[in-house]
N, C-alpha and C positions, 0 to 999 in steps of 0.2 A: 562445585564438584572436585574432589581431587582425583586425579588420573592415576593410575598406576605406573610405576617405573620399571623398566625392564633393560636388560643388558641387550646389546644390539645381536651379538653372537658370542657363542662361548668359544673362547680361543683354544686351540690345541694345547695340550699339557706343556710342552717346551715352550711354546710362544705365549701361554698365559705366565709362566714364570718370569719370562723376560719383561712382559707387560707390567706385572706386579712389583718388578724390582724397581720401576721407574715412577711409580707411584707413592704418595705421601703416605702416613699412617691412616688418616681420615679416608683418604680415597681407597685404599687397600681394604679398609673395614667395609665400607659401602659394596664394592665388588664382591668381596667374600660372602656378604649377607645376601646379595641378589643372586649369585651363583648356586648357593646352597638352597635358598628359599624360594626362587623365582620372583615373579612380578610382585611389587609391594607397593601400597599406598604411601605417600609420603610422611604422613603421622606416624604410622606403624614403623617405617624405617628409622624415624627419629627416635622412638622409644627402644627399638632392639638395638641401634648403633650407639645410643647413649649420647647423642649429639644435640646441641641447640639448634632452633631453627635456622638461626643464621649460618651456623657453620654448616649445617647440611646444605642448604641453598648454595651457599659458596662452593662446596666439594662438590655437589651435582652439576653445578655449571661448568666447573673445570672438567670433570669427566665428560661431558657433554660436547665441551668444546674439543675433546681430545678423541672425540667419536668412540668412546668406550661404553657409553650408554645412551639410551634416548629417554627423555623425560616428555611423557605424553602431557599435552597441554589442552 
């Protein structure tokens, strides 16, 4: 079963801009999608973001290591 992904907490506007500036294009895309649409299953996020499974997995791992989001397992 695929668990939903969620942003740990919504950053404040100025903080959000600072965080987004440090992210790669794919990371920014994922964060923006989840902030706008809320929790989402991995397969839907893959389609919405237009990323391959491997790119999405790598990007999610990077964001989770940076504590930007949490991947439910």
